[in-house]
PAZA-851347 format. One record per residue (C-alpha): residue number from 0; residue in three letters; chain; x, z, y. Coordinates in Angstrom, 3 decimals. Layout:
! PAZA-851347
+-----+--------+--------+----------+----------+----------+
| num | residu | chaine |        X |        Z |        Y |
+-----+--------+--------+----------+----------+----------+
| NUM |    ala |      A |        X |        Z |        Y |
...
+-----+--------+--------+----------+----------+----------+
***
This chain:
! PAZA-851347
+-----+--------+--------+----------+----------+----------+
| num | residu | chaine |        X |        Z |        Y |
+-----+--------+--------+----------+----------+----------+
|   0 |    met |      A |  -29.172 |  -18.536 |    4.531 |
|   1 |    asn |      A |  -28.342 |  -15.035 |    5.712 |
|   2 |    ser |      A |  -31.739 |  -13.436 |    5.112 |
|   3 |    thr |      A |  -31.988 |  -14.890 |    1.585 |
|   4 |    leu |      A |  -28.431 |  -13.832 |    0.815 |
|   5 |    gln |      A |  -29.073 |  -10.324 |    2.111 |
|   6 |    arg |      A |  -32.323 |   -9.905 |    0.183 |
|   7 |    arg |      A |  -30.964 |  -11.194 |   -3.096 |
|   8 |    leu |      A |  -27.728 |   -9.235 |   -2.986 |
|   9 |    thr |      A |  -29.386 |   -5.913 |   -2.182 |
|  10 |    ser |      A |  -31.994 |   -6.471 |   -4.934 |
|  11 |    trp |      A |  -29.228 |   -7.339 |   -7.397 |
|  12 |    tyr |      A |  -27.326 |   -4.218 |   -6.405 |
|  13 |    asp |      A |  -30.379 |   -2.019 |   -6.997 |
|  14 |    ala |      A |  -30.557 |   -3.318 |  -10.561 |
|  15 |    asn |      A |  -26.847 |   -3.549 |  -11.410 |
|  16 |    ala |      A |  -24.853 |   -0.971 |   -9.447 |
|  17 |    arg |      A |  -22.376 |    1.079 |  -11.463 |
|  18 |    glu |      A |  -23.009 |    4.803 |  -11.692 |
|  19 |    leu |      A |  -19.873 |    6.087 |  -10.016 |
|  20 |    ala |      A |  -19.257 |    9.784 |   -9.388 |
|  21 |    trp |      A |  -18.945 |    9.396 |   -5.608 |
|  22 |    arg |      A |  -22.243 |    7.522 |   -5.433 |
|  23 |    glu |      A |  -24.120 |   10.557 |   -6.713 |
|  24 |    pro |      A |  -26.590 |   12.109 |   -4.233 |
|  25 |    gly |      A |  -25.067 |   14.858 |   -2.152 |
|  26 |    thr |      A |  -21.509 |   13.511 |   -2.166 |
|  27 |    ser |      A |  -19.842 |   14.656 |    1.048 |
|  28 |    ala |      A |  -17.983 |   12.522 |    3.564 |
|  29 |    trp |      A |  -14.805 |   14.160 |    2.255 |
|  30 |    gly |      A |  -15.730 |   13.069 |   -1.285 |
|  31 |    val |      A |  -16.266 |    9.483 |   -0.129 |
|  32 |    leu |      A |  -12.980 |    9.484 |    1.782 |
|  33 |    leu |      A |  -11.129 |   10.796 |   -1.288 |
|  34 |    ser |      A |  -12.670 |    8.137 |   -3.513 |
|  35 |    glu |      A |  -11.712 |    5.325 |   -1.173 |
|  36 |    val |      A |   -8.088 |    6.409 |   -0.839 |
|  37 |    met |      A |   -7.721 |    7.050 |   -4.570 |
|  38 |    ser |      A |   -9.267 |    3.676 |   -5.490 |
|  39 |    gln |      A |   -6.791 |    1.586 |   -3.514 |
|  40 |    gln |      A |   -4.968 |   -0.647 |   -6.026 |
|  41 |    thr |      A |   -6.143 |    1.650 |   -8.842 |
|  42 |    pro |      A |   -8.897 |    0.948 |  -11.431 |
|  43 |    val |      A |  -12.059 |    3.009 |  -11.009 |
|  44 |    ala |      A |  -11.873 |    4.227 |  -14.618 |
|  45 |    arg |      A |   -8.579 |    5.976 |  -13.847 |
|  46 |    val |      A |   -9.798 |    7.367 |  -10.550 |
|  47 |    glu |      A |  -13.102 |    8.929 |  -11.581 |
|  48 |    pro |      A |  -11.871 |   11.871 |  -13.719 |
|  49 |    ile |      A |   -9.188 |   12.774 |  -11.176 |
|  50 |    trp |      A |  -11.690 |   12.514 |   -8.319 |
|  51 |    arg |      A |  -14.024 |   14.906 |  -10.130 |
|  52 |    glu |      A |  -11.166 |   17.351 |  -10.660 |
|  53 |    trp |      A |  -10.125 |   17.186 |   -7.001 |
|  54 |    ile |      A |  -13.636 |   17.566 |   -5.583 |
|  55 |    ser |      A |  -14.185 |   20.575 |   -7.827 |
|  56 |    arg |      A |  -10.847 |   22.138 |   -6.908 |
|  57 |    trp |      A |  -10.820 |   21.206 |   -3.210 |
|  58 |    pro |      A |  -14.435 |   20.529 |   -2.182 |
|  59 |    thr |      A |  -13.693 |   20.482 |    1.551 |
|  60 |    pro |      A |  -10.835 |   19.374 |    3.797 |
|  61 |    ala |      A |  -10.204 |   23.046 |    4.604 |
|  62 |    asp |      A |   -9.713 |   23.854 |    0.912 |
|  63 |    phe |      A |   -7.317 |   20.966 |    0.488 |
|  64 |    ala |      A |   -5.401 |   21.610 |    3.710 |
|  65 |    val |      A |   -4.036 |   24.931 |    2.430 |
|  66 |    ala |      A |   -2.879 |   23.573 |   -0.947 |
|  67 |    ser |      A |    0.862 |   23.316 |   -1.473 |
|  68 |    arg |      A |    2.422 |   19.868 |   -1.616 |
|  69 |    asp |      A |    3.662 |   20.331 |   -5.175 |
|  70 |    glu |      A |    0.105 |   21.248 |   -6.254 |
|  71 |    val |      A |   -1.171 |   18.088 |   -4.600 |
|  72 |    leu |      A |    1.404 |   15.825 |   -6.246 |
|  73 |    arg |      A |    0.840 |   17.354 |   -9.691 |
|  74 |    ala |      A |   -2.913 |   16.906 |   -9.319 |
|  75 |    trp |      A |   -2.417 |   13.293 |   -8.202 |
|  76 |    gly |      A |   -0.792 |   12.602 |  -11.560 |
|  77 |    lys |      A |   -0.219 |    8.925 |  -12.322 |
|  78 |    leu |      A |   -2.670 |    7.372 |   -9.881 |
|  79 |    gly |      A |    0.274 |    5.552 |   -8.310 |
|  80 |    tyr |      A |    1.656 |    5.386 |   -4.772 |
|  81 |    pro |      A |    1.991 |    9.198 |   -4.500 |
|  82 |    arg |      A |    2.653 |    8.972 |   -0.781 |
|  83 |    arg |      A |   -1.110 |    8.531 |   -0.536 |
|  84 |    ala |      A |   -1.518 |   12.081 |   -1.839 |
|  85 |    leu |      A |    0.724 |   13.555 |    0.843 |
|  86 |    arg |      A |   -0.964 |   11.478 |    3.543 |
|  87 |    leu |      A |   -4.322 |   12.797 |    2.323 |
|  88 |    his |      A |   -2.926 |   16.302 |    2.659 |
|  89 |    glu |      A |   -1.877 |   15.583 |    6.252 |
|  90 |    cys |      A |   -5.276 |   13.986 |    6.841 |
|  91 |    ala |      A |   -7.092 |   17.142 |    5.704 |
|  92 |    gln |      A |   -4.941 |   19.285 |    7.975 |
|  93 |    val |      A |   -5.772 |   17.096 |   10.988 |
|  94 |    ile |      A |   -9.481 |   17.155 |   10.108 |
|  95 |    val |      A |   -9.338 |   20.961 |   10.116 |
|  96 |    ala |      A |   -7.233 |   21.215 |   13.280 |
|  97 |    gln |      A |   -8.966 |   18.563 |   15.374 |
|  98 |    his |      A |  -12.469 |   18.144 |   13.922 |
|  99 |    gly |      A |  -13.460 |   21.631 |   12.829 |
| 100 |    gly |      A |  -13.070 |   20.755 |    9.164 |
| 101 |    arg |      A |  -15.655 |   17.964 |    9.271 |
| 102 |    val |      A |  -14.767 |   14.339 |    8.521 |
| 103 |    pro |      A |  -15.503 |   12.349 |   11.709 |
| 104 |    ser |      A |  -18.090 |    9.588 |   11.571 |
| 105 |    asp |      A |  -16.679 |    7.385 |   14.327 |
| 106 |    val |      A |  -14.428 |    4.509 |   13.209 |
| 107 |    pro |      A |  -11.776 |    4.997 |   15.944 |
| 108 |    glu |      A |  -11.555 |    8.730 |   15.126 |
| 109 |    leu |      A |  -11.274 |    7.946 |   11.414 |
| 110 |    leu |      A |   -8.539 |    5.405 |   12.135 |
| 111 |    ala |      A |   -6.596 |    8.079 |   14.017 |
| 112 |    leu |      A |   -6.347 |   10.231 |   10.874 |
| 113 |    pro |      A |   -3.068 |   10.094 |    8.900 |
| 114 |    gly |      A |   -3.128 |    7.523 |    6.106 |
| 115 |    ile |      A |   -6.525 |    6.063 |    7.042 |
| 116 |    gly |      A |   -6.525 |    2.314 |    7.671 |
| 117 |    asp |      A |   -9.093 |   -0.302 |    8.619 |
| 118 |    tyr |      A |  -10.752 |   -0.503 |    5.237 |
| 119 |    thr |      A |  -11.031 |    3.239 |    4.525 |
| 120 |    ala |      A |  -12.263 |    4.111 |    8.025 |
| 121 |    arg |      A |  -15.067 |    1.563 |    7.845 |
| 122 |    ala |      A |  -15.924 |    2.428 |    4.246 |
| 123 |    val |      A |  -16.480 |    6.094 |    5.143 |
| 124 |    ala |      A |  -18.434 |    5.188 |    8.294 |
| 125 |    cys |      A |  -20.587 |    2.723 |    6.356 |
| 126 |    phe |      A |  -21.087 |    4.254 |    2.920 |
| 127 |    his |      A |  -21.479 |    7.879 |    3.981 |
| 128 |    phe |      A |  -22.631 |    7.796 |    7.585 |
| 129 |    gly |      A |  -24.757 |    4.636 |    7.266 |
| 130 |    gln |      A |  -23.127 |    2.721 |   10.095 |
| 131 |    asn |      A |  -23.575 |   -1.049 |   10.086 |
| 132 |    val |      A |  -19.874 |   -1.928 |   10.244 |
| 133 |    pro |      A |  -18.076 |   -4.583 |    8.180 |
| 134 |    val |      A |  -16.192 |   -3.235 |    5.168 |
| 135 |    val |      A |  -13.640 |   -5.756 |    3.898 |
| 136 |    asp |      A |  -11.640 |   -5.135 |    0.723 |
| 137 |    thr |      A |  -10.184 |   -7.567 |   -1.824 |
| 138 |    asn |      A |  -13.540 |   -8.019 |   -3.533 |
| 139 |    val |      A |  -15.435 |   -8.702 |   -0.319 |
| 140 |    arg |      A |  -12.791 |  -11.171 |    0.857 |
| 141 |    arg |      A |  -13.015 |  -13.073 |   -2.415 |
| 142 |    val |      A |  -16.836 |  -13.211 |   -2.342 |
| 143 |    tyr |      A |  -16.886 |  -14.273 |    1.296 |
| 144 |    his |      A |  -14.390 |  -17.118 |    0.940 |
| 145 |    arg |      A |  -16.066 |  -18.537 |   -2.167 |
| 146 |    leu |      A |  -19.567 |  -18.140 |   -0.802 |
| 147 |    ile |      A |  -18.930 |  -19.419 |    2.720 |
| 148 |    asp |      A |  -15.644 |  -21.388 |    2.689 |
| 149 |    ala |      A |  -15.761 |  -22.925 |   -0.817 |
| 150 |    arg |      A |  -12.290 |  -21.481 |   -1.523 |
| 151 |    phe |      A |  -11.627 |  -19.979 |   -4.944 |
| 152 |    leu |      A |   -8.659 |  -17.962 |   -3.656 |
| 153 |    pro |      A |   -9.075 |  -16.009 |   -0.402 |
| 154 |    gly |      A |   -5.534 |  -16.476 |    0.913 |
| 155 |    asn |      A |   -3.825 |  -13.993 |    3.200 |
| 156 |    ala |      A |   -5.866 |  -11.185 |    4.730 |
| 157 |    ser |      A |   -6.471 |  -11.310 |    8.474 |
| 158 |    lys |      A |   -8.199 |   -9.215 |   11.125 |
| 159 |    lys |      A |  -10.636 |  -12.030 |   11.898 |
| 160 |    glu |      A |  -12.317 |  -11.452 |    8.533 |
| 161 |    leu |      A |  -13.923 |   -8.304 |    9.940 |
| 162 |    gly |      A |  -15.805 |  -10.456 |   12.430 |
| 163 |    leu |      A |  -16.684 |  -13.075 |    9.847 |
| 164 |    val |      A |  -18.147 |  -10.515 |    7.455 |
| 165 |    ala |      A |  -19.902 |   -8.739 |   10.343 |
| 166 |    asp |      A |  -21.825 |  -11.967 |   11.007 |
| 167 |    leu |      A |  -23.412 |  -11.682 |    7.554 |
| 168 |    leu |      A |  -24.646 |   -8.107 |    7.989 |
| 169 |    pro |      A |  -28.410 |   -7.535 |    8.243 |
| 170 |    gln |      A |  -29.658 |   -5.752 |   11.339 |
| 171 |    asp |      A |  -32.653 |   -4.040 |    9.743 |
| 172 |    gly |      A |  -30.879 |   -0.895 |    8.568 |
| 173 |    ser |      A |  -29.867 |   -2.272 |    5.168 |
| 174 |    gly |      A |  -26.340 |   -3.136 |    6.286 |
| 175 |    pro |      A |  -24.608 |   -0.392 |    4.273 |
| 176 |    lys |      A |  -26.383 |   -1.431 |    1.074 |
| 177 |    phe |      A |  -25.528 |   -5.089 |    1.704 |
| 178 |    ser |      A |  -21.884 |   -4.149 |    2.246 |
| 179 |    val |      A |  -21.591 |   -2.222 |   -0.999 |
| 180 |    ala |      A |  -23.495 |   -5.007 |   -2.787 |
| 181 |    met |      A |  -20.920 |   -7.573 |   -1.626 |
| 182 |    met |      A |  -18.177 |   -5.328 |   -2.945 |
| 183 |    glu |      A |  -19.957 |   -4.755 |   -6.249 |
| 184 |    leu |      A |  -20.568 |   -8.473 |   -6.747 |
| 185 |    gly |      A |  -16.825 |   -9.059 |   -6.405 |
| 186 |    ala |      A |  -16.037 |   -6.252 |   -8.846 |
| 187 |    leu |      A |  -18.539 |   -7.250 |  -11.539 |
| 188 |    val |      A |  -19.403 |  -10.954 |  -11.185 |
| 189 |    cys |      A |  -17.272 |  -12.853 |   -8.666 |
| 190 |    thr |      A |  -14.055 |  -11.598 |  -10.228 |
| 191 |    ala |      A |  -10.544 |  -12.784 |   -9.482 |
| 192 |    thr |      A |   -9.834 |  -15.059 |  -12.441 |
| 193 |    arg |      A |  -13.013 |  -15.539 |  -14.501 |
| 194 |    pro |      A |  -16.158 |  -15.255 |  -12.389 |
| 195 |    thr |      A |  -19.397 |  -15.170 |  -14.373 |
| 196 |    cys |      A |  -21.213 |  -17.574 |  -12.086 |
| 197 |    glu |      A |  -24.084 |  -18.023 |  -14.559 |
| 198 |    val |      A |  -25.363 |  -14.525 |  -13.734 |
| 199 |    cys |      A |  -24.606 |  -14.586 |  -10.004 |
| 200 |    pro |      A |  -27.727 |  -13.868 |   -7.914 |
| 201 |    val |      A |  -26.551 |  -16.160 |   -5.104 |
| 202 |    arg |      A |  -25.081 |  -18.996 |   -7.130 |
| 203 |    asp |      A |  -27.275 |  -21.637 |   -5.461 |
| 204 |    leu |      A |  -26.136 |  -20.444 |   -2.029 |
| 205 |    cys |      A |  -22.427 |  -20.536 |   -2.881 |
| 206 |    ala |      A |  -20.363 |  -23.160 |   -1.048 |
| 207 |    trp |      A |  -17.769 |  -23.164 |   -3.847 |
| 208 |    gln |      A |  -20.459 |  -24.029 |   -6.389 |
| 209 |    gln |      A |  -21.957 |  -26.677 |   -4.109 |
| 210 |    ala |      A |  -18.500 |  -28.233 |   -3.714 |
| 211 |    gly |      A |  -18.191 |  -28.604 |   -7.494 |
| 212 |    cys |      A |  -16.044 |  -25.511 |   -8.116 |
| 213 |    pro |      A |  -12.767 |  -27.027 |   -6.871 |
| 214 |    ala |      A |   -9.605 |  -25.540 |   -8.366 |
| 215 |    pro |      A |   -7.097 |  -24.046 |   -5.962 |
| 216 |    ser |      A |   -4.160 |  -26.225 |   -4.961 |
| 217 |    glu |      A |   -0.706 |  -25.635 |   -6.401 |
| 218 |    glu |      A |    0.354 |  -24.281 |   -3.013 |
| 219 |    glu |      A |   -2.540 |  -21.781 |   -2.999 |
| 220 |    lys |      A |   -1.742 |  -20.680 |   -6.544 |
| 221 |    ala |      A |    1.924 |  -20.198 |   -5.691 |
| 222 |    ala |      A |    1.014 |  -18.128 |   -2.621 |
| 223 |    ala |      A |   -1.360 |  -15.973 |   -4.705 |
| 224 |    lys |      A |    1.351 |  -15.409 |   -7.292 |
| 225 |    arg |      A |    3.755 |  -14.246 |   -4.589 |
| 226 |    arg |      A |    1.181 |  -11.706 |   -3.375 |
| 227 |    val |      A |    0.917 |  -10.065 |   -6.809 |
| 228 |    gln |      A |    3.174 |   -7.030 |   -6.921 |
| 229 |    lys |      A |    5.334 |   -6.707 |  -10.015 |
| 230 |    phe |      A |    5.766 |   -3.289 |  -11.574 |
| 231 |    ala |      A |    7.882 |   -3.530 |  -14.731 |
| 232 |    gly |      A |   11.564 |   -3.090 |  -13.951 |
| 233 |    thr |      A |   11.037 |   -2.425 |  -10.258 |
| 234 |    asp |      A |   12.168 |    0.552 |   -8.183 |
| 235 |    arg |      A |    8.517 |    1.553 |   -8.096 |
| 236 |    gln |      A |    8.518 |    1.981 |  -11.868 |
| 237 |    val |      A |   11.698 |    4.045 |  -11.726 |
| 238 |    arg |      A |   10.256 |    6.208 |   -8.941 |
| 239 |    gly |      A |    7.217 |    6.839 |  -11.140 |
| 240 |    leu |      A |    9.369 |    7.905 |  -14.071 |
| 241 |    ile |      A |   11.335 |   10.330 |  -11.906 |
| 242 |    met |      A |    8.125 |   11.720 |  -10.396 |
| 243 |    asp |      A |    6.784 |   12.274 |  -13.905 |
| 244 |    val |      A |    9.822 |   14.431 |  -14.709 |
| 245 |    leu |      A |    9.358 |   16.491 |  -11.539 |
| 246 |    arg |      A |    5.598 |   16.936 |  -12.032 |
| 247 |    lys |      A |    6.053 |   18.225 |  -15.577 |
| 248 |    ala |      A |    8.919 |   20.587 |  -14.746 |
| 249 |    glu |      A |    8.066 |   24.247 |  -14.192 |
| 250 |    his |      A |   11.422 |   24.804 |  -12.495 |
| 251 |    pro |      A |   13.892 |   22.624 |  -10.537 |
| 252 |    val |      A |   15.744 |   20.186 |  -12.782 |
| 253 |    pro |      A |   19.378 |   19.022 |  -12.853 |
| 254 |    gln |      A |   20.490 |   15.439 |  -12.278 |
| 255 |    ser |      A |   20.899 |   15.012 |  -16.054 |
| 256 |    ala |      A |   17.118 |   15.394 |  -16.559 |
| 257 |    ile |      A |   16.590 |   12.443 |  -14.225 |
| 258 |    asp |      A |   19.444 |   10.313 |  -15.576 |
| 259 |    val |      A |   17.762 |    9.933 |  -18.983 |
| 260 |    val |      A |   14.662 |    8.172 |  -17.625 |
| 261 |    trp |      A |   16.357 |    4.863 |  -16.678 |
| 262 |    pro |      A |   19.604 |    3.204 |  -17.831 |
| 263 |    asp |      A |   20.531 |    1.403 |  -14.604 |
| 264 |    ala |      A |   22.433 |    4.033 |  -12.613 |
| 265 |    pro |      A |   22.478 |    2.235 |   -9.209 |
| 266 |    gln |      A |   18.748 |    1.511 |   -9.405 |
| 267 |    arg |      A |   18.008 |    5.048 |  -10.568 |
| 268 |    ser |      A |   20.046 |    6.458 |   -7.688 |
| 269 |    arg |      A |   18.287 |    4.173 |   -5.215 |
| 270 |    ala |      A |   14.852 |    5.233 |   -6.500 |
| 271 |    leu |      A |   15.727 |    8.929 |   -6.354 |
| 272 |    tyr |      A |   17.102 |    8.612 |   -2.821 |
| 273 |    ser |      A |   13.928 |    6.853 |   -1.684 |
| 274 |    leu |      A |   11.811 |    9.697 |   -3.113 |
| 275 |    leu |      A |   13.905 |   12.199 |   -1.165 |
| 276 |    glu |      A |   13.546 |   10.117 |    1.999 |
| 277 |    asp |      A |    9.755 |    9.845 |    1.539 |
| 278 |    gly |      A |    9.388 |   13.600 |    1.117 |
| 279 |    leu |      A |    8.153 |   13.236 |   -2.460 |
| 280 |    ala |      A |   11.143 |   15.114 |   -3.901 |
| 281 |    glu |      A |   13.588 |   17.705 |   -2.644 |
| 282 |    gln |      A |   17.069 |   18.881 |   -3.648 |
| 283 |    asp |      A |   17.977 |   22.559 |   -3.318 |
| 284 |    glu |      A |   21.316 |   24.167 |   -2.479 |
| 285 |    ala |      A |   22.231 |   24.309 |   -6.162 |
| 286 |    gly |      A |   21.821 |   20.540 |   -6.447 |
| 287 |    leu |      A |   18.599 |   20.805 |   -8.467 |
| 288 |    phe |      A |   15.570 |   18.577 |   -7.856 |
| 289 |    his |      A |   11.909 |   19.551 |   -7.495 |
| 290 |    leu |      A |    8.635 |   18.511 |   -5.887 |
| 291 |    pro |      A |    8.225 |   19.402 |   -2.203 |
| 292 |    arg |      A |    6.644 |   22.795 |   -1.539 |
+-----+--------+--------+----------+----------+----------+
***
């Protein structure tokens, strides 16, 4: 099945791939790395304009490494999980200090960079440097488990999935295209809740289809529900509201400017303290709050 699967998916990708900014010819390894970090748990439509702004403002790791932390956090805006922005900043500084300002191509060296995990390291190695390494994100996991295991829901992520996906990779040099095609199929066709199987290029090869499209068990559905992260009413939402105040402020702000964003004082205090602990906010000697500098 592998050769048919590989041929069909890469042909489908050629005809259906989205035109994303970081897929444009000439995109640097740094541009690919930025796109992958920004796109984690964030819709592509929100990422693309900010990515374009960043790559114009800081086209190389060296440019980004000398930016101030408050500049970085303001530019990150509302992409979410702002610690990613500061880790990217650290990452750029290490790239400059240890790699001469060039993003390394080797997976172990990429993994050694601050804030770079299994997925991002392999994505950069594969999509920019053309290495035939497995790239496993949420979309790829979903496609794999439906296609091979006849499971509608992929279950918990595990390290062994890297090996399982690696077994599907072609060895003729088209591995990177196959990898991005798997990802694109999950994003556009084999989606989480309503897959459009009627237009799937590998529908007849899909184990889930051959099994009669079995629904997930109640236990599987309950486990999937537990994995979904809530946002409304959580400390994460409150942190975001406080960060919004600090990003918009031209000068340090008093506690009263933060108190108005959320009515629950203990939760507000907890969220603010966590921002201070994470280095996303600072308090000066006058008791005023501001972004780190």
